[in-house]
LUMDREN-277412 format. One record per residue (C-alpha): x, y, z; residue in one letter. Coordinates in pm, whole numbers. Example, Ala and Ser with C-alpha at 12.3 -4.5 7.8 and 13.67 -1.06 7.14 Angstrom:
BEGIN
<kolba <1230; -450; 780>; 'a'> <kolba <1367; -106; 714>; 's'> 
//
This chain:
BEGIN
<kolba <0; 0; 0>; 'x'> <kolba <126; 348; -87>; 'x'> <kolba <230; 586; 188>; 'x'> <kolba <350; 946; 211>; 'x'> <kolba <705; 961; 344>; 'x'> <kolba <770; 1336; 306>; 'x'> <kolba <531; 1630; 310>; 'x'> <kolba <538; 2011; 359>; 'x'> <kolba <499; 2191; 688>; 'x'> <kolba <138; 2241; 798>; 'x'> <kolba <200; 2616; 752>; 'x'> <kolba <427; 2695; 460>; 'x'> <kolba <509; 2955; 194>; 'x'> <kolba <363; 2910; -154>; 'x'> <kolba <680; 3015; -336>; 'x'> <kolba <904; 2735; -210>; 'x'> <kolba <890; 2366; -303>; 'x'> <kolba <578; 2211; -151>; 'x'> <kolba <684; 1852; -199>; 'x'> <kolba <507; 1523; -130>; 'x'> <kolba <698; 1195; -162>; 'x'> <kolba <487; 882; -214>; 'x'> <kolba <633; 533; -162>; 'x'> <kolba <507; 174; -198>; 'x'> <kolba <414; 143; -565>; 'x'> <kolba <410; -240; -553>; 'x'> <kolba <285; -384; -882>; 'x'> <kolba <106; -63; -987>; 'x'> <kolba <200; 137; -1297>; 'x'> <kolba <236; 483; -1150>; 'x'> <kolba <189; 703; -848>; 'x'> <kolba <-105; 946; -820>; 'x'> <kolba <-142; 1258; -606>; 'x'> <kolba <-454; 1476; -596>; 'x'> <kolba <-468; 1830; -458>; 'x'> <kolba <-810; 1914; -319>; 'x'> <kolba <-971; 2206; -143>; 'x'> <kolba <-1042; 2183; 226>; 'x'> <kolba <-1394; 2085; 123>; 'x'> <kolba <-1264; 1801; -102>; 'x'> <kolba <-1313; 1959; -446>; 'x'> <kolba <-1045; 1818; -678>; 'x'> <kolba <-815; 2091; -808>; 'x'> <kolba <-540; 1895; -980>; 'x'> <kolba <-432; 1534; -1032>; 'x'> <kolba <-66; 1442; -1078>; 'x'> <kolba <54; 1108; -1216>; 'x'> <kolba <409; 978; -1259>; 'x'> <kolba <600; 650; -1265>; 'x'> <kolba <839; 563; -986>; 'x'> <kolba <1179; 729; -1006>; 'x'> <kolba <1512; 546; -981>; 'x'> <kolba <1465; 517; -604>; 'x'> <kolba <1116; 371; -640>; 'x'> <kolba <921; 673; -513>; 'x'> <kolba <710; 950; -667>; 'x'> <kolba <806; 1311; -591>; 'x'> <kolba <537; 1576; -645>; 'x'> <kolba <587; 1951; -610>; 'x'> <kolba <244; 2116; -595>; 'x'> <kolba <354; 2478; -547>; 'x'> <kolba <228; 2596; -889>; 'x'> <kolba <-122; 2470; -813>; 'x'> <kolba <-123; 2645; -474>; 'x'> <kolba <9; 2973; -615>; 'x'> <kolba <-285; 2995; -856>; 'x'> <kolba <-526; 3021; -560>; 'x'> <kolba <-342; 3313; -397>; 'x'> <kolba <-325; 3678; -500>; 'x'> <kolba <-175; 4012; -400>; 'x'> <kolba <-443; 4257; -511>; 'x'> <kolba <-664; 4290; -202>; 'x'> <kolba <-710; 4659; -114>; 'x'> <kolba <-677; 4696; 264>; 'x'> <kolba <-489; 5025; 292>; 'x'> <kolba <-775; 5222; 451>; 'x'> <kolba <-889; 4952; 695>; 'x'> <kolba <-1028; 5141; 999>; 'x'> <kolba <-1021; 4846; 1242>; 'x'> <kolba <-981; 4491; 1109>; 'x'> <kolba <-1061; 4308; 787>; 'x'> <kolba <-1018; 3972; 621>; 'x'> <kolba <-742; 3924; 365>; 'x'> <kolba <-861; 3726; 61>; 'x'> <kolba <-582; 3558; -134>; 'x'> <kolba <-332; 3566; 152>; 'x'> <kolba <-383; 3205; 269>; 'x'> <kolba <-514; 2888; 107>; 'x'> <kolba <-611; 2562; 278>; 'x'> <kolba <-588; 2231; 98>; 'x'> <kolba <-557; 1856; 149>; 'x'> <kolba <-409; 1574; -59>; 'x'> <kolba <-519; 1228; -162>; 'x'> <kolba <-246; 987; -272>; 'x'> <kolba <-214; 638; -414>; 'x'> <kolba <-143; 445; -730>; 'x'> <kolba <-287; 371; -1074>; 'x'> <kolba <-284; 36; -1251>; 'x'> <kolba <-412; 57; -1607>; 'x'> <kolba <-699; 303; -1564>; 'x'> <kolba <-791; 201; -1210>; 'x'> <kolba <-688; 455; -945>; 'x'> <kolba <-669; 370; -575>; 'x'> <kolba <-645; 673; -346>; 'x'> <kolba <-613; 734; 28>; 'x'> <kolba <-692; 1053; 220>; 'x'> <kolba <-386; 1172; 409>; 'x'> <kolba <-619; 1339; 658>; 'x'> <kolba <-416; 1658; 703>; 'x'> <kolba <-529; 2012; 615>; 'x'> <kolba <-236; 2228; 501>; 'x'> <kolba <-213; 2606; 513>; 'x'> <kolba <-5; 2786; 253>; 'x'> <kolba <45; 3164; 248>; 'x'> <kolba <126; 3396; -41>; 'x'> <kolba <492; 3422; 60>; 'x'> <kolba <840; 3356; -77>; 'x'> <kolba <1157; 3249; 101>; 'x'> <kolba <1525; 3180; 42>; 'x'> <kolba <1583; 2945; -251>; 'x'> <kolba <1738; 2688; -17>; 'x'> <kolba <1421; 2659; 193>; 'x'> <kolba <1174; 2373; 158>; 'x'> <kolba <969; 2442; 472>; 'x'> <kolba <949; 2806; 579>; 'x'> <kolba <987; 2869; 950>; 'x'> <kolba <668; 3063; 1027>; 'x'> <kolba <662; 2970; 1396>; 'x'> <kolba <744; 3325; 1502>; 'x'> <kolba <420; 3448; 1341>; 'x'> <kolba <165; 3183; 1443>; 'x'> <kolba <34; 3191; 1802>; 'x'> <kolba <94; 2861; 1983>; 'x'> <kolba <-72; 2881; 2327>; 'x'> <kolba <-44; 2660; 2629>; 'x'> <kolba <-344; 2601; 2853>; 'x'> <kolba <-374; 2728; 3208>; 'x'> <kolba <-638; 2614; 3456>; 'x'> <kolba <-864; 2884; 3595>; 'x'> <kolba <-850; 2918; 3975>; 'x'> <kolba <-1222; 2958; 4033>; 'x'> <kolba <-1361; 2708; 3779>; 'x'> <kolba <-1279; 2401; 3572>; 'x'> <kolba <-1231; 2614; 3261>; 'x'> <kolba <-898; 2674; 3091>; 'x'> <kolba <-757; 2988; 2935>; 'x'> <kolba <-475; 3036; 2688>; 'x'> <kolba <-134; 3170; 2778>; 'x'> <kolba <139; 3251; 2529>; 'x'> <kolba <507; 3189; 2613>; 'x'> <kolba <618; 3470; 2383>; 'x'> <kolba <484; 3754; 2172>; 'x'> <kolba <457; 3689; 1801>; 'x'> <kolba <543; 3900; 1498>; 'x'> <kolba <306; 4075; 1264>; 'x'> <kolba <366; 3973; 902>; 'x'> <kolba <632; 4231; 824>; 'x'> <kolba <1010; 4243; 830>; 'x'> <kolba <1030; 4614; 915>; 'x'> <kolba <1301; 4645; 1182>; 'x'> <kolba <1201; 4783; 1522>; 'x'> <kolba <960; 5066; 1601>; 'x'> <kolba <781; 5210; 1299>; 'x'> <kolba <802; 5587; 1226>; 'x'> <kolba <479; 5737; 1092>; 'x'> <kolba <347; 6080; 997>; 'x'> <kolba <-5; 6185; 1093>; 'x'> <kolba <-99; 6167; 723>; 'x'> <kolba <16; 5806; 685>; 'x'> <kolba <-203; 5505; 622>; 'x'> <kolba <-72; 5168; 739>; 'x'> <kolba <-191; 4816; 808>; 'x'> <kolba <-35; 4503; 955>; 'x'> <kolba <-117; 4142; 877>; 'x'> <kolba <-141; 3870; 1141>; 'x'> <kolba <-236; 3504; 1173>; 'x'> <kolba <-592; 3504; 1301>; 'x'> <kolba <-562; 3140; 1409>; 'x'> <kolba <-375; 2949; 1677>; 'x'> <kolba <-139; 2662; 1605>; 'x'> <kolba <-300; 2419; 1847>; 'x'> <kolba <-561; 2225; 1646>; 'x'> <kolba <-600; 1935; 1890>; 'x'> <kolba <-758; 2137; 2171>; 'x'> <kolba <-1102; 2289; 2214>; 'x'> <kolba <-1001; 2642; 2304>; 'x'> <kolba <-1350; 2798; 2291>; 'x'> <kolba <-1297; 3176; 2341>; 'x'> <kolba <-927; 3136; 2256>; 'x'> <kolba <-954; 2957; 1921>; 'x'> <kolba <-818; 3277; 1767>; 'x'> <kolba <-682; 3617; 1875>; 'x'> <kolba <-964; 3819; 2032>; 'x'> <kolba <-886; 4183; 2121>; 'x'> <kolba <-711; 4475; 1951>; 'x'> <kolba <-579; 4739; 2189>; 'x'> <kolba <-441; 5080; 2082>; 'x'> <kolba <-263; 5283; 2350>; 'x'> <kolba <-136; 5634; 2280>; 'x'> <kolba <101; 5848; 2486>; 'x'> <kolba <223; 6208; 2480>; 'x'> <kolba <561; 6283; 2638>; 'x'> <kolba <536; 5949; 2814>; 'x'> <kolba <191; 6015; 2967>; 'x'> <kolba <-107; 5794; 2875>; 'x'> <kolba <-366; 5946; 2643>; 'x'> <kolba <-609; 5704; 2472>; 'x'> <kolba <-657; 5338; 2553>; 'x'> <kolba <-899; 5187; 2302>; 'x'> <kolba <-1003; 4820; 2286>; 'x'> <kolba <-1226; 4642; 2036>; 'x'> <kolba <-1297; 4280; 1947>; 'x'> <kolba <-1183; 4104; 1631>; 'x'> <kolba <-1536; 4042; 1511>; 'x'> <kolba <-1786; 4084; 1232>; 'x'> <kolba <-1913; 4413; 1371>; 'x'> <kolba <-1556; 4549; 1346>; 'x'> <kolba <-1484; 4412; 999>; 'x'> <kolba <-1351; 4056; 1040>; 'x'> <kolba <-1617; 3785; 1034>; 'x'> <kolba <-1492; 3521; 1278>; 'x'> <kolba <-1729; 3597; 1567>; 'x'> <kolba <-2039; 3814; 1589>; 'x'> <kolba <-1917; 4064; 1849>; 'x'> <kolba <-1728; 4070; 2179>; 'x'> <kolba <-1992; 3854; 2351>; 'x'> <kolba <-1962; 3563; 2105>; 'x'> <kolba <-1736; 3274; 2219>; 'x'> <kolba <-1769; 3074; 1897>; 'x'> <kolba <-1503; 3115; 1630>; 'x'> <kolba <-1596; 3034; 1271>; 'x'> <kolba <-1409; 3085; 943>; 'x'> <kolba <-1645; 3139; 648>; 'x'> <kolba <-1344; 3101; 416>; 'x'> <kolba <-965; 3100; 418>; 'x'> <kolba <-973; 3481; 393>; 'x'> <kolba <-1039; 3518; 768>; 'x'> <kolba <-742; 3307; 881>; 'x'> <kolba <-503; 3592; 812>; 'x'> <kolba <-637; 3923; 933>; 'x'> <kolba <-539; 4281; 861>; 'x'> <kolba <-550; 4550; 1130>; 'x'> <kolba <-546; 4924; 1061>; 'x'> <kolba <-254; 5080; 1250>; 'x'> <kolba <-166; 5405; 1070>; 'x'> <kolba <-264; 5746; 1210>; 'x'> <kolba <-514; 5789; 926>; 'x'> <kolba <-665; 5446; 995>; 'x'> <kolba <-707; 5484; 1371>; 'x'> <kolba <-794; 5856; 1375>; 'x'> <kolba <-1172; 5796; 1417>; 'x'> <kolba <-1103; 5599; 1738>; 'x'> <kolba <-898; 5868; 1912>; 'x'> <kolba <-982; 6202; 2070>; 'x'> <kolba <-648; 6319; 2214>; 'x'> <kolba <-316; 6417; 2057>; 'x'> <kolba <-21; 6182; 2094>; 'x'> <kolba <339; 6131; 1986>; 'x'> <kolba <375; 5754; 2030>; 'x'> <kolba <140; 5458; 2036>; 'x'> <kolba <127; 5081; 2058>; 'x'> <kolba <-96; 4837; 1873>; 'x'> <kolba <-140; 4508; 2057>; 'x'> <kolba <-351; 4198; 2002>; 'x'> <kolba <-462; 3984; 2296>; 'x'> <kolba <-641; 3660; 2362>; 'x'> <kolba <-950; 3637; 2582>; 'x'> <kolba <-938; 3580; 2957>; 'x'> <kolba <-1170; 3280; 2972>; 'x'> <kolba <-1136; 3262; 3352>; 'x'> <kolba <-1370; 3556; 3404>; 'x'> <kolba <-1720; 3417; 3469>; 'x'> <kolba <-1898; 3752; 3424>; 'x'> <kolba <-2066; 3831; 3096>; 'x'> <kolba <-1952; 4130; 2890>; 'x'> <kolba <-2228; 4387; 2907>; 'x'> <kolba <-2088; 4659; 2682>; 'x'> <kolba <-1840; 4604; 2396>; 'x'> <kolba <-1755; 4975; 2410>; 'x'> <kolba <-1669; 4984; 2781>; 'x'> <kolba <-1290; 4999; 2740>; 'x'> <kolba <-1209; 5015; 3109>; 'x'> <kolba <-1420; 4709; 3194>; 'x'> <kolba <-1267; 4509; 2909>; 'x'> <kolba <-909; 4604; 3004>; 'x'> <kolba <-962; 4524; 3369>; 'x'> <kolba <-1148; 4194; 3328>; 'x'> <kolba <-1139; 4037; 2983>; 'x'> <kolba <-799; 4091; 2822>; 'x'> <kolba <-611; 3763; 2807>; 'x'> <kolba <-245; 3708; 2725>; 'x'> <kolba <-59; 3940; 2488>; 'x'> <kolba <-7; 3783; 2143>; 'x'> <kolba <115; 4056; 1904>; 'x'> <kolba <253; 4406; 1960>; 'x'> <kolba <418; 4686; 1762>; 'x'> <kolba <519; 5039; 1859>; 'x'> <kolba <489; 5353; 1644>; 'x'> <kolba <657; 5693; 1669>; 'x'> <kolba <499; 6006; 1524>; 'x'> <kolba <743; 6210; 1311>; 'x'> <kolba <539; 6528; 1258>; 'x'> <kolba <791; 6740; 1451>; 'x'> <kolba <1054; 6681; 1181>; 'x'> <kolba <1067; 6971; 937>; 'x'> <kolba <956; 6867; 587>; 'x'> <kolba <1037; 7079; 284>; 'x'> <kolba <866; 6844; 39>; 'x'> <kolba <528; 6676; 13>; 'x'> <kolba <563; 6321; 150>; 'x'> <kolba <451; 6047; -89>; 'x'> <kolba <353; 5709; 52>; 'x'> <kolba <378; 5375; -127>; 'x'> <kolba <211; 5052; -20>; 'x'> <kolba <347; 4725; -150>; 'x'> <kolba <310; 4351; -103>; 'x'> <kolba <591; 4221; 116>; 'x'> <kolba <762; 3883; 152>; 'x'> <kolba <464; 3738; 337>; 'x'> <kolba <199; 3850; 88>; 'x'> <kolba <79; 4133; 315>; 'x'> <kolba <85; 4511; 271>; 'x'> <kolba <387; 4709; 388>; 'x'> <kolba <441; 5084; 355>; 'x'> <kolba <716; 5338; 302>; 'x'> <kolba <699; 5717; 283>; 'x'> <kolba <936; 5905; 53>; 'x'> <kolba <957; 6247; 214>; 'x'> <kolba <1233; 6420; 17>; 'x'> <kolba <1223; 6564; -334>; 'x'> <kolba <964; 6409; -562>; 'x'> <kolba <898; 6488; -927>; 'x'> <kolba <582; 6415; -1122>; 'x'> <kolba <592; 6399; -1500>; 'x'> <kolba <338; 6318; -1768>; 'x'> <kolba <446; 6186; -2107>; 'x'> <kolba <186; 6210; -2382>; 'x'> <kolba <210; 5980; -2682>; 'x'> <kolba <20; 6109; -2987>; 'x'> <kolba <-84; 5936; -3307>; 'x'> <kolba <-133; 6177; -3595>; 'x'> <kolba <-222; 6188; -3962>; 'x'> <kolba <-179; 6457; -4226>; 'x'> <kolba <-508; 6603; -4347>; 'x'> <kolba <-520; 6717; -4708>; 'x'> <kolba <-617; 7083; -4724>; 'x'> <kolba <-873; 7221; -4963>; 'x'> <kolba <-1246; 7198; -5042>; 'x'> <kolba <-1219; 6896; -5271>; 'x'> <kolba <-1588; 6806; -5248>; 'x'> <kolba <-1725; 7157; -5301>; 'x'> <kolba <-1829; 7334; -5626>; 'x'> <kolba <-1517; 7551; -5606>; 'x'> <kolba <-1175; 7482; -5463>; 'x'> <kolba <-1057; 7690; -5167>; 'x'> <kolba <-804; 7649; -4887>; 'x'> <kolba <-927; 7724; -4535>; 'x'> <kolba <-674; 7964; -4379>; 'x'> <kolba <-745; 7798; -4041>; 'x'> <kolba <-711; 7444; -4176>; 'x'> <kolba <-509; 7189; -3981>; 'x'> <kolba <-257; 6984; -4176>; 'x'> <kolba <-139; 6743; -3907>; 'x'> <kolba <-423; 6617; -3686>; 'x'> <kolba <-411; 6405; -3368>; 'x'> <kolba <-649; 6109; -3379>; 'x'> <kolba <-552; 5950; -3046>; 'x'> <kolba <-348; 6042; -2737>; 'x'> <kolba <-220; 5840; -2445>; 'x'> <kolba <-86; 6017; -2135>; 'x'> <kolba <133; 5824; -1889>; 'x'> <kolba <210; 5972; -1550>; 'x'> <kolba <517; 5876; -1349>; 'x'> <kolba <687; 5999; -1033>; 'x'> <kolba <1045; 5991; -913>; 'x'> <kolba <1061; 5965; -533>; 'x'> <kolba <1350; 6017; -291>; 'x'> <kolba <1378; 5886; 63>; 'x'> <kolba <1528; 6043; 373>; 'x'> <kolba <1855; 5913; 516>; 'x'> <kolba <1804; 5565; 656>; 'x'> <kolba <1969; 5294; 861>; 'x'> <kolba <2129; 4981; 721>; 'x'> <kolba <1845; 4761; 851>; 'x'> <kolba <1570; 4973; 692>; 'x'> <kolba <1763; 4980; 365>; 'x'> <kolba <1787; 4603; 367>; 'x'> <kolba <1413; 4571; 438>; 'x'> <kolba <1330; 4814; 154>; 'x'> <kolba <1453; 4556; -95>; 'x'> <kolba <1108; 4397; -59>; 'x'> <kolba <960; 4705; -231>; 'x'> <kolba <1183; 4653; -534>; 'x'> <kolba <1077; 4288; -549>; 'x'> <kolba <706; 4348; -490>; 'x'> <kolba <452; 4236; -753>; 'x'> <kolba <193; 4495; -647>; 'x'> <kolba <244; 4862; -553>; 'x'> <kolba <3; 5151; -482>; 'x'> <kolba <82; 5520; -441>; 'x'> <kolba <-109; 5771; -227>; 'x'> <kolba <-137; 6105; -411>; 'x'> <kolba <-395; 6381; -420>; 'x'> <kolba <-587; 6222; -133>; 'x'> <kolba <-640; 5881; -287>; 'x'> <kolba <-465; 5552; -359>; 'x'> <kolba <-362; 5482; -717>; 'x'> <kolba <-228; 5152; -852>; 'x'> <kolba <117; 5192; -1002>; 'x'> <kolba <408; 4990; -1135>; 'x'> <kolba <765; 5016; -1014>; 'x'> <kolba <987; 5121; -1303>; 'x'> <kolba <1304; 5104; -1093>; 'x'> <kolba <1421; 4745; -1130>; 'x'> <kolba <1763; 4761; -967>; 'x'> <kolba <1807; 4753; -592>; 'x'> <kolba <2152; 4872; -485>; 'x'> <kolba <2256; 4750; -144>; 'x'> <kolba <2369; 5047; 63>; 'x'> <kolba <2525; 5058; 408>; 'x'> <kolba <2667; 5331; 626>; 'x'> <kolba <3012; 5170; 615>; 'x'> <kolba <3011; 5181; 234>; 'x'> <kolba <2801; 5489; 158>; 'x'> <kolba <2799; 5694; 483>; 'x'> <kolba <2468; 5884; 471>; 'x'> <kolba <2255; 5741; 192>; 'x'> <kolba <1909; 5752; 36>; 'x'> <kolba <1706; 5545; -206>; 'x'> <kolba <1534; 5675; -519>; 'x'> <kolba <1253; 5494; -699>; 'x'> <kolba <1048; 5569; -1006>; 'x'> <kolba <689; 5456; -1042>; 'x'> <kolba <444; 5478; -1329>; 'x'> <kolba <69; 5505; -1271>; 'x'> <kolba <-109; 5189; -1386>; 'x'> <kolba <-407; 5371; -1539>; 'x'> <kolba <-346; 5616; -1822>; 'x'> <kolba <-531; 5944; -1849>; 'x'> <kolba <-801; 5947; -2115>; 'x'> <kolba <-774; 6237; -2363>; 'x'> <kolba <-1018; 6346; -2632>; 'x'> <kolba <-929; 6336; -3001>; 'x'> <kolba <-790; 6637; -3186>; 'x'> 
//
């Protein structure tokens, strides 16, 4: 009987080999591997004879990649939202074929693959630093358990350290909205529960806002903060996006600030009292916040003198989520118009007499196409930020925020030059982008 002797990690990147090795062909003609959706719809069937070592090796990454995408617009998320195309869940059936008779077995494992790439040497991406893996703790006053987390986990970004932002910046962060503990019934703690935003001014507390990761706040995994049941209508809810930029969180705040933290918590399942008001921040903080899962700190940069209009780009990063960078030095916008013309013969050739119109046009434009591009320059930056910015140059999807709205664009700059302080002293990066949609112009 056939068996699977090698398989991908349960959570893996789509742009690395996702390899299954099947052994035990016996007297059969060839090995068979089927990729199916979580709900058992067949997506692709692979067949191959045994190799020189007697096994079948199947790399299914191309199939998985076709069910992921980078085009979800989340830039203006006010609280939380799902992220379609960021994660795909699948299962495999495996076996053999003799003649035209196929015998298949269900491996019984559901795999999660995210829209991410990794080093070319990697077969199984190490995503453990991003996926919450709780341990259970008994409640003192009941037989219930609650989740505790031995460490804090990373949002899906490689940006190094605290994130500088201007008050005009939009920004989001992606996070795994699942826990990596499928064998337990975690009830309230099946997934991250609370988002907390804490602002300070000169070190003194200002706002402390808490809301549930729920349908009412934009991510449909539970109804509201009183709902203990976690459901996932689709794969899109298993990776969430939280709005963290000053423009995103502005409706939640009523006091000025210069720094803030965005944190995601579990639920304290040891509290027997029901939540009476999902908007009662103090009650939630005192009684219902569980263990800390994710956190990131932000520093407002508005006190830095700016001579130029800052231009913000959003782009898909290594993990298939949106990252952001603001180019706040000199920027130049240019529009190149391509014109198609023809030469019009002058004269009244179809009239009773021949005349030449003194205002006649000889060369006439019959179509025009205007392409807009911008050249952007960054401020001085550290070595670590420069290294991270390489993800922008490699990104398949970029948007630019200009004139109060987001516009899709394409990165024309295709060469990333590694810069360091030791090599370049103070250094900047320049990029050129071209707007994806051309301006429509009337005929001449």
